[in-house]
mmCIF entry with sequence, helices, sheets and N, C-alpha, C, O atoms, coordinates in Angstrom:
data_MODEL
# 
_entry.id   MODEL 
# 
_entity.id                         1 
_entity.type                       polymer 
_entity.pdbx_number_of_molecules   1 
# 
_entity_poly.entity_id                      1 
_entity_poly.type                           'polypeptide(L)' 
_entity_poly.nstd_linkage                   no 
_entity_poly.nstd_monomer                   no 
_entity_poly.pdbx_seq_one_letter_code       MSPKVQILLLYLQLQNSQFSADSKQISAKEAHLQSVAQ 
_entity_poly.pdbx_seq_one_letter_code_can   MSPKVQILLLYLQLQNSQFSADSKQISAKEAHLQSVAQ 
_entity_poly.pdbx_strand_id                 A 
# 
loop_
_entity_poly_seq.entity_id 
_entity_poly_seq.num 
_entity_poly_seq.mon_id 
_entity_poly_seq.hetero 
1 1  MET n 
1 2  SER n 
1 3  PRO n 
1 4  LYS n 
1 5  VAL n 
1 6  GLN n 
1 7  ILE n 
1 8  LEU n 
1 9  LEU n 
1 10 LEU n 
1 11 TYR n 
1 12 LEU n 
1 13 GLN n 
1 14 LEU n 
1 15 GLN n 
1 16 ASN n 
1 17 SER n 
1 18 GLN n 
1 19 PHE n 
1 20 SER n 
1 21 ALA n 
1 22 ASP n 
1 23 SER n 
1 24 LYS n 
1 25 GLN n 
1 26 ILE n 
1 27 SER n 
1 28 ALA n 
1 29 LYS n 
1 30 GLU n 
1 31 ALA n 
1 32 HIS n 
1 33 LEU n 
1 34 GLN n 
1 35 SER n 
1 36 VAL n 
1 37 ALA n 
1 38 GLN n 
# 
_struct_asym.id          A 
_struct_asym.entity_id   1 
# 
_struct_conf.conf_type_id            HELX_P 
_struct_conf.id                      HELX_P1 
_struct_conf.pdbx_PDB_helix_id       AA1 
_struct_conf.beg_label_comp_id       PRO 
_struct_conf.beg_label_asym_id       A 
_struct_conf.beg_label_seq_id        3 
_struct_conf.pdbx_beg_PDB_ins_code   ? 
_struct_conf.end_label_comp_id       ALA 
_struct_conf.end_label_asym_id       A 
_struct_conf.end_label_seq_id        37 
_struct_conf.pdbx_end_PDB_ins_code   ? 
_struct_conf.beg_auth_comp_id        PRO 
_struct_conf.beg_auth_asym_id        A 
_struct_conf.beg_auth_seq_id         3 
_struct_conf.end_auth_comp_id        ALA 
_struct_conf.end_auth_asym_id        A 
_struct_conf.end_auth_seq_id         37 
_struct_conf.pdbx_PDB_helix_class    1 
_struct_conf.details                 ? 
_struct_conf.pdbx_PDB_helix_length   35 
# 
_struct_conf_type.id          HELX_P 
_struct_conf_type.criteria    ? 
_struct_conf_type.reference   ? 
# 
loop_
_atom_site.group_PDB 
_atom_site.id 
_atom_site.type_symbol 
_atom_site.label_atom_id 
_atom_site.label_alt_id 
_atom_site.label_comp_id 
_atom_site.label_asym_id 
_atom_site.label_entity_id 
_atom_site.label_seq_id 
_atom_site.pdbx_PDB_ins_code 
_atom_site.Cartn_x 
_atom_site.Cartn_y 
_atom_site.Cartn_z 
_atom_site.occupancy 
_atom_site.B_iso_or_equiv 
_atom_site.pdbx_formal_charge 
_atom_site.auth_seq_id 
_atom_site.auth_comp_id 
_atom_site.auth_asym_id 
_atom_site.auth_atom_id 
_atom_site.pdbx_PDB_model_num 
ATOM 1   N N  . MET A 1 1  ? 147.029 54.795 125.280 1.00 0.00 ? 1  MET A N  1 
ATOM 2   C CA . MET A 1 1  ? 148.517 54.854 125.363 1.00 0.00 ? 1  MET A CA 1 
ATOM 3   C C  . MET A 1 1  ? 148.870 56.233 125.964 1.00 0.00 ? 1  MET A C  1 
ATOM 4   O O  . MET A 1 1  ? 148.264 57.252 125.634 1.00 0.00 ? 1  MET A O  1 
ATOM 5   N N  . SER A 1 2  ? 149.833 56.218 126.820 1.00 0.00 ? 2  SER A N  1 
ATOM 6   C CA . SER A 1 2  ? 150.366 57.434 127.380 1.00 0.00 ? 2  SER A CA 1 
ATOM 7   C C  . SER A 1 2  ? 151.116 58.210 126.381 1.00 0.00 ? 2  SER A C  1 
ATOM 8   O O  . SER A 1 2  ? 151.707 57.637 125.465 1.00 0.00 ? 2  SER A O  1 
ATOM 9   N N  . PRO A 1 3  ? 151.120 59.562 126.525 1.00 0.00 ? 3  PRO A N  1 
ATOM 10  C CA . PRO A 1 3  ? 151.867 60.473 125.594 1.00 0.00 ? 3  PRO A CA 1 
ATOM 11  C C  . PRO A 1 3  ? 153.335 60.032 125.466 1.00 0.00 ? 3  PRO A C  1 
ATOM 12  O O  . PRO A 1 3  ? 153.889 60.065 124.367 1.00 0.00 ? 3  PRO A O  1 
ATOM 13  N N  . LYS A 1 4  ? 153.956 59.629 126.546 1.00 0.00 ? 4  LYS A N  1 
ATOM 14  C CA . LYS A 1 4  ? 155.356 59.223 126.501 1.00 0.00 ? 4  LYS A CA 1 
ATOM 15  C C  . LYS A 1 4  ? 155.623 58.065 125.556 1.00 0.00 ? 4  LYS A C  1 
ATOM 16  O O  . LYS A 1 4  ? 156.613 58.009 124.826 1.00 0.00 ? 4  LYS A O  1 
ATOM 17  N N  . VAL A 1 5  ? 154.611 57.091 125.627 1.00 0.00 ? 5  VAL A N  1 
ATOM 18  C CA . VAL A 1 5  ? 154.786 55.951 124.755 1.00 0.00 ? 5  VAL A CA 1 
ATOM 19  C C  . VAL A 1 5  ? 154.616 56.346 123.309 1.00 0.00 ? 5  VAL A C  1 
ATOM 20  O O  . VAL A 1 5  ? 155.311 55.820 122.439 1.00 0.00 ? 5  VAL A O  1 
ATOM 21  N N  . GLN A 1 6  ? 153.725 57.244 123.037 1.00 0.00 ? 6  GLN A N  1 
ATOM 22  C CA . GLN A 1 6  ? 153.468 57.711 121.644 1.00 0.00 ? 6  GLN A CA 1 
ATOM 23  C C  . GLN A 1 6  ? 154.730 58.368 121.062 1.00 0.00 ? 6  GLN A C  1 
ATOM 24  O O  . GLN A 1 6  ? 155.142 58.097 119.935 1.00 0.00 ? 6  GLN A O  1 
ATOM 25  N N  . ILE A 1 7  ? 155.339 59.274 121.915 1.00 0.00 ? 7  ILE A N  1 
ATOM 26  C CA . ILE A 1 7  ? 156.503 59.962 121.509 1.00 0.00 ? 7  ILE A CA 1 
ATOM 27  C C  . ILE A 1 7  ? 157.614 58.974 121.238 1.00 0.00 ? 7  ILE A C  1 
ATOM 28  O O  . ILE A 1 7  ? 158.347 59.130 120.262 1.00 0.00 ? 7  ILE A O  1 
ATOM 29  N N  . LEU A 1 8  ? 157.760 57.948 122.086 1.00 0.00 ? 8  LEU A N  1 
ATOM 30  C CA . LEU A 1 8  ? 158.769 56.987 121.931 1.00 0.00 ? 8  LEU A CA 1 
ATOM 31  C C  . LEU A 1 8  ? 158.615 56.265 120.619 1.00 0.00 ? 8  LEU A C  1 
ATOM 32  O O  . LEU A 1 8  ? 159.570 56.067 119.869 1.00 0.00 ? 8  LEU A O  1 
ATOM 33  N N  . LEU A 1 9  ? 157.326 55.861 120.352 1.00 0.00 ? 9  LEU A N  1 
ATOM 34  C CA . LEU A 1 9  ? 157.087 55.131 119.072 1.00 0.00 ? 9  LEU A CA 1 
ATOM 35  C C  . LEU A 1 9  ? 157.421 55.997 117.870 1.00 0.00 ? 9  LEU A C  1 
ATOM 36  O O  . LEU A 1 9  ? 158.051 55.525 116.925 1.00 0.00 ? 9  LEU A O  1 
ATOM 37  N N  . LEU A 1 10 ? 157.011 57.251 117.893 1.00 0.00 ? 10 LEU A N  1 
ATOM 38  C CA . LEU A 1 10 ? 157.338 58.197 116.836 1.00 0.00 ? 10 LEU A CA 1 
ATOM 39  C C  . LEU A 1 10 ? 158.862 58.285 116.644 1.00 0.00 ? 10 LEU A C  1 
ATOM 40  O O  . LEU A 1 10 ? 159.371 58.313 115.523 1.00 0.00 ? 10 LEU A O  1 
ATOM 41  N N  . TYR A 1 11 ? 159.548 58.327 117.758 1.00 0.00 ? 11 TYR A N  1 
ATOM 42  C CA . TYR A 1 11 ? 161.029 58.502 117.632 1.00 0.00 ? 11 TYR A CA 1 
ATOM 43  C C  . TYR A 1 11 ? 161.620 57.295 117.052 1.00 0.00 ? 11 TYR A C  1 
ATOM 44  O O  . TYR A 1 11 ? 162.571 57.404 116.278 1.00 0.00 ? 11 TYR A O  1 
ATOM 45  N N  . LEU A 1 12 ? 161.090 56.048 117.391 1.00 0.00 ? 12 LEU A N  1 
ATOM 46  C CA . LEU A 1 12 ? 161.616 54.830 116.821 1.00 0.00 ? 12 LEU A CA 1 
ATOM 47  C C  . LEU A 1 12 ? 161.347 54.805 115.323 1.00 0.00 ? 12 LEU A C  1 
ATOM 48  O O  . LEU A 1 12 ? 162.203 54.407 114.533 1.00 0.00 ? 12 LEU A O  1 
ATOM 49  N N  . GLN A 1 13 ? 160.171 55.227 114.949 1.00 0.00 ? 13 GLN A N  1 
ATOM 50  C CA . GLN A 1 13 ? 159.840 55.214 113.501 1.00 0.00 ? 13 GLN A CA 1 
ATOM 51  C C  . GLN A 1 13 ? 160.724 56.099 112.698 1.00 0.00 ? 13 GLN A C  1 
ATOM 52  O O  . GLN A 1 13 ? 161.154 55.767 111.594 1.00 0.00 ? 13 GLN A O  1 
ATOM 53  N N  . LEU A 1 14 ? 160.996 57.281 113.299 1.00 0.00 ? 14 LEU A N  1 
ATOM 54  C CA . LEU A 1 14 ? 161.928 58.196 112.608 1.00 0.00 ? 14 LEU A CA 1 
ATOM 55  C C  . LEU A 1 14 ? 163.359 57.599 112.512 1.00 0.00 ? 14 LEU A C  1 
ATOM 56  O O  . LEU A 1 14 ? 163.999 57.723 111.467 1.00 0.00 ? 14 LEU A O  1 
ATOM 57  N N  . GLN A 1 15 ? 163.874 56.945 113.608 1.00 0.00 ? 15 GLN A N  1 
ATOM 58  C CA . GLN A 1 15 ? 165.117 56.285 113.494 1.00 0.00 ? 15 GLN A CA 1 
ATOM 59  C C  . GLN A 1 15 ? 165.135 55.295 112.392 1.00 0.00 ? 15 GLN A C  1 
ATOM 60  O O  . GLN A 1 15 ? 166.087 55.239 111.613 1.00 0.00 ? 15 GLN A O  1 
ATOM 61  N N  . ASN A 1 16 ? 164.040 54.463 112.302 1.00 0.00 ? 16 ASN A N  1 
ATOM 62  C CA . ASN A 1 16 ? 163.918 53.376 111.327 1.00 0.00 ? 16 ASN A CA 1 
ATOM 63  C C  . ASN A 1 16 ? 164.015 53.949 109.941 1.00 0.00 ? 16 ASN A C  1 
ATOM 64  O O  . ASN A 1 16 ? 164.810 53.488 109.122 1.00 0.00 ? 16 ASN A O  1 
ATOM 65  N N  . SER A 1 17 ? 163.164 55.008 109.658 1.00 0.00 ? 17 SER A N  1 
ATOM 66  C CA . SER A 1 17 ? 163.223 55.594 108.270 1.00 0.00 ? 17 SER A CA 1 
ATOM 67  C C  . SER A 1 17 ? 164.558 56.212 107.912 1.00 0.00 ? 17 SER A C  1 
ATOM 68  O O  . SER A 1 17 ? 164.978 56.162 106.756 1.00 0.00 ? 17 SER A O  1 
ATOM 69  N N  . GLN A 1 18 ? 165.231 56.799 108.898 1.00 0.00 ? 18 GLN A N  1 
ATOM 70  C CA . GLN A 1 18 ? 166.529 57.385 108.738 1.00 0.00 ? 18 GLN A CA 1 
ATOM 71  C C  . GLN A 1 18 ? 167.505 56.228 108.414 1.00 0.00 ? 18 GLN A C  1 
ATOM 72  O O  . GLN A 1 18 ? 168.296 56.372 107.481 1.00 0.00 ? 18 GLN A O  1 
ATOM 73  N N  . PHE A 1 19 ? 167.488 55.149 109.101 1.00 0.00 ? 19 PHE A N  1 
ATOM 74  C CA . PHE A 1 19 ? 168.269 54.023 108.820 1.00 0.00 ? 19 PHE A CA 1 
ATOM 75  C C  . PHE A 1 19 ? 168.141 53.400 107.472 1.00 0.00 ? 19 PHE A C  1 
ATOM 76  O O  . PHE A 1 19 ? 169.138 53.097 106.816 1.00 0.00 ? 19 PHE A O  1 
ATOM 77  N N  . SER A 1 20 ? 166.910 53.206 107.050 1.00 0.00 ? 20 SER A N  1 
ATOM 78  C CA . SER A 1 20 ? 166.678 52.592 105.712 1.00 0.00 ? 20 SER A CA 1 
ATOM 79  C C  . SER A 1 20 ? 167.163 53.651 104.600 1.00 0.00 ? 20 SER A C  1 
ATOM 80  O O  . SER A 1 20 ? 167.679 53.264 103.551 1.00 0.00 ? 20 SER A O  1 
ATOM 81  N N  . ALA A 1 21 ? 166.983 54.886 104.870 1.00 0.00 ? 21 ALA A N  1 
ATOM 82  C CA . ALA A 1 21 ? 167.492 55.847 103.854 1.00 0.00 ? 21 ALA A CA 1 
ATOM 83  C C  . ALA A 1 21 ? 168.963 55.779 103.816 1.00 0.00 ? 21 ALA A C  1 
ATOM 84  O O  . ALA A 1 21 ? 169.524 55.858 102.724 1.00 0.00 ? 21 ALA A O  1 
ATOM 85  N N  . ASP A 1 22 ? 169.672 55.635 104.948 1.00 0.00 ? 22 ASP A N  1 
ATOM 86  C CA . ASP A 1 22 ? 171.093 55.547 104.866 1.00 0.00 ? 22 ASP A CA 1 
ATOM 87  C C  . ASP A 1 22 ? 171.563 54.297 104.154 1.00 0.00 ? 22 ASP A C  1 
ATOM 88  O O  . ASP A 1 22 ? 172.530 54.327 103.393 1.00 0.00 ? 22 ASP A O  1 
ATOM 89  N N  . SER A 1 23 ? 170.871 53.196 104.406 1.00 0.00 ? 23 SER A N  1 
ATOM 90  C CA . SER A 1 23 ? 171.354 51.950 103.814 1.00 0.00 ? 23 SER A CA 1 
ATOM 91  C C  . SER A 1 23 ? 171.133 51.994 102.291 1.00 0.00 ? 23 SER A C  1 
ATOM 92  O O  . SER A 1 23 ? 171.925 51.408 101.553 1.00 0.00 ? 23 SER A O  1 
ATOM 93  N N  . LYS A 1 24 ? 170.085 52.668 101.804 1.00 0.00 ? 24 LYS A N  1 
ATOM 94  C CA . LYS A 1 24 ? 169.898 52.919 100.420 1.00 0.00 ? 24 LYS A CA 1 
ATOM 95  C C  . LYS A 1 24 ? 170.985 53.687 99.781  1.00 0.00 ? 24 LYS A C  1 
ATOM 96  O O  . LYS A 1 24 ? 171.447 53.367 98.686  1.00 0.00 ? 24 LYS A O  1 
ATOM 97  N N  . GLN A 1 25 ? 171.401 54.724 100.484 1.00 0.00 ? 25 GLN A N  1 
ATOM 98  C CA . GLN A 1 25 ? 172.526 55.573 100.064 1.00 0.00 ? 25 GLN A CA 1 
ATOM 99  C C  . GLN A 1 25 ? 173.796 54.778 99.900  1.00 0.00 ? 25 GLN A C  1 
ATOM 100 O O  . GLN A 1 25 ? 174.513 54.880 98.904  1.00 0.00 ? 25 GLN A O  1 
ATOM 101 N N  . ILE A 1 26 ? 174.055 53.944 100.972 1.00 0.00 ? 26 ILE A N  1 
ATOM 102 C CA . ILE A 1 26 ? 175.219 53.146 101.010 1.00 0.00 ? 26 ILE A CA 1 
ATOM 103 C C  . ILE A 1 26 ? 175.268 52.167 99.830  1.00 0.00 ? 26 ILE A C  1 
ATOM 104 O O  . ILE A 1 26 ? 176.313 52.005 99.200  1.00 0.00 ? 26 ILE A O  1 
ATOM 105 N N  . SER A 1 27 ? 174.140 51.517 99.536  1.00 0.00 ? 27 SER A N  1 
ATOM 106 C CA . SER A 1 27 ? 174.154 50.573 98.492  1.00 0.00 ? 27 SER A CA 1 
ATOM 107 C C  . SER A 1 27 ? 174.298 51.290 97.094  1.00 0.00 ? 27 SER A C  1 
ATOM 108 O O  . SER A 1 27 ? 174.858 50.705 96.168  1.00 0.00 ? 27 SER A O  1 
ATOM 109 N N  . ALA A 1 28 ? 173.810 52.506 96.958  1.00 0.00 ? 28 ALA A N  1 
ATOM 110 C CA . ALA A 1 28 ? 173.987 53.213 95.765  1.00 0.00 ? 28 ALA A CA 1 
ATOM 111 C C  . ALA A 1 28 ? 175.418 53.514 95.527  1.00 0.00 ? 28 ALA A C  1 
ATOM 112 O O  . ALA A 1 28 ? 175.914 53.450 94.402  1.00 0.00 ? 28 ALA A O  1 
ATOM 113 N N  . LYS A 1 29 ? 176.152 53.879 96.706  1.00 0.00 ? 29 LYS A N  1 
ATOM 114 C CA . LYS A 1 29 ? 177.617 54.244 96.613  1.00 0.00 ? 29 LYS A CA 1 
ATOM 115 C C  . LYS A 1 29 ? 178.324 53.022 96.198  1.00 0.00 ? 29 LYS A C  1 
ATOM 116 O O  . LYS A 1 29 ? 179.202 53.081 95.338  1.00 0.00 ? 29 LYS A O  1 
ATOM 117 N N  . GLU A 1 30 ? 177.992 51.934 96.755  1.00 0.00 ? 30 GLU A N  1 
ATOM 118 C CA . GLU A 1 30 ? 178.670 50.563 96.460  1.00 0.00 ? 30 GLU A CA 1 
ATOM 119 C C  . GLU A 1 30 ? 178.516 50.292 94.974  1.00 0.00 ? 30 GLU A C  1 
ATOM 120 O O  . GLU A 1 30 ? 179.488 49.938 94.306  1.00 0.00 ? 30 GLU A O  1 
ATOM 121 N N  . ALA A 1 31 ? 177.299 50.455 94.441  1.00 0.00 ? 31 ALA A N  1 
ATOM 122 C CA . ALA A 1 31 ? 177.035 50.130 93.056  1.00 0.00 ? 31 ALA A CA 1 
ATOM 123 C C  . ALA A 1 31 ? 177.839 51.115 92.178  1.00 0.00 ? 31 ALA A C  1 
ATOM 124 O O  . ALA A 1 31 ? 178.319 50.686 91.128  1.00 0.00 ? 31 ALA A O  1 
ATOM 125 N N  . HIS A 1 32 ? 178.014 52.362 92.522  1.00 0.00 ? 32 HIS A N  1 
ATOM 126 C CA . HIS A 1 32 ? 178.716 53.344 91.872  1.00 0.00 ? 32 HIS A CA 1 
ATOM 127 C C  . HIS A 1 32 ? 180.313 52.874 91.831  1.00 0.00 ? 32 HIS A C  1 
ATOM 128 O O  . HIS A 1 32 ? 180.966 52.844 90.788  1.00 0.00 ? 32 HIS A O  1 
ATOM 129 N N  . LEU A 1 33 ? 180.783 52.545 93.019  1.00 0.00 ? 33 LEU A N  1 
ATOM 130 C CA . LEU A 1 33 ? 182.153 52.154 93.097  1.00 0.00 ? 33 LEU A CA 1 
ATOM 131 C C  . LEU A 1 33 ? 182.417 50.991 92.213  1.00 0.00 ? 33 LEU A C  1 
ATOM 132 O O  . LEU A 1 33 ? 183.431 50.993 91.515  1.00 0.00 ? 33 LEU A O  1 
ATOM 133 N N  . GLN A 1 34 ? 181.551 49.959 92.188  1.00 0.00 ? 34 GLN A N  1 
ATOM 134 C CA . GLN A 1 34 ? 181.733 48.819 91.438  1.00 0.00 ? 34 GLN A CA 1 
ATOM 135 C C  . GLN A 1 34 ? 181.783 49.168 89.901  1.00 0.00 ? 34 GLN A C  1 
ATOM 136 O O  . GLN A 1 34 ? 182.606 48.646 89.150  1.00 0.00 ? 34 GLN A O  1 
ATOM 137 N N  . SER A 1 35 ? 180.874 50.055 89.502  1.00 0.00 ? 35 SER A N  1 
ATOM 138 C CA . SER A 1 35 ? 180.901 50.444 88.057  1.00 0.00 ? 35 SER A CA 1 
ATOM 139 C C  . SER A 1 35 ? 182.118 51.160 87.682  1.00 0.00 ? 35 SER A C  1 
ATOM 140 O O  . SER A 1 35 ? 182.598 51.037 86.555  1.00 0.00 ? 35 SER A O  1 
ATOM 141 N N  . VAL A 1 36 ? 182.688 51.977 88.673  1.00 0.00 ? 36 VAL A N  1 
ATOM 142 C CA . VAL A 1 36 ? 183.914 52.677 88.367  1.00 0.00 ? 36 VAL A CA 1 
ATOM 143 C C  . VAL A 1 36 ? 185.059 51.690 88.368  1.00 0.00 ? 36 VAL A C  1 
ATOM 144 O O  . VAL A 1 36 ? 186.006 51.890 87.608  1.00 0.00 ? 36 VAL A O  1 
ATOM 145 N N  . ALA A 1 37 ? 185.038 50.624 89.179  1.00 0.00 ? 37 ALA A N  1 
ATOM 146 C CA . ALA A 1 37 ? 186.177 49.699 89.207  1.00 0.00 ? 37 ALA A CA 1 
ATOM 147 C C  . ALA A 1 37 ? 186.265 48.853 87.968  1.00 0.00 ? 37 ALA A C  1 
ATOM 148 O O  . ALA A 1 37 ? 187.341 48.389 87.591  1.00 0.00 ? 37 ALA A O  1 
ATOM 149 N N  . GLN A 1 38 ? 185.196 48.666 87.372  1.00 0.00 ? 38 GLN A N  1 
ATOM 150 C CA . GLN A 1 38 ? 185.227 47.688 86.186  1.00 0.00 ? 38 GLN A CA 1 
ATOM 151 C C  . GLN A 1 38 ? 185.828 48.409 84.969  1.00 0.00 ? 38 GLN A C  1 
ATOM 152 O O  . GLN A 1 38 ? 185.951 47.815 83.898  1.00 0.00 ? 38 GLN A O  1 
# 
């Protein structure tokens, strides 16, 4: 693999992990809001 391809793959993995962390935070906030609303 060329270095450029490796860098691109690393970048995509970083984006993916960032995205999953964000979605976990969002679902935690939603759960919190639901518990407050009840």
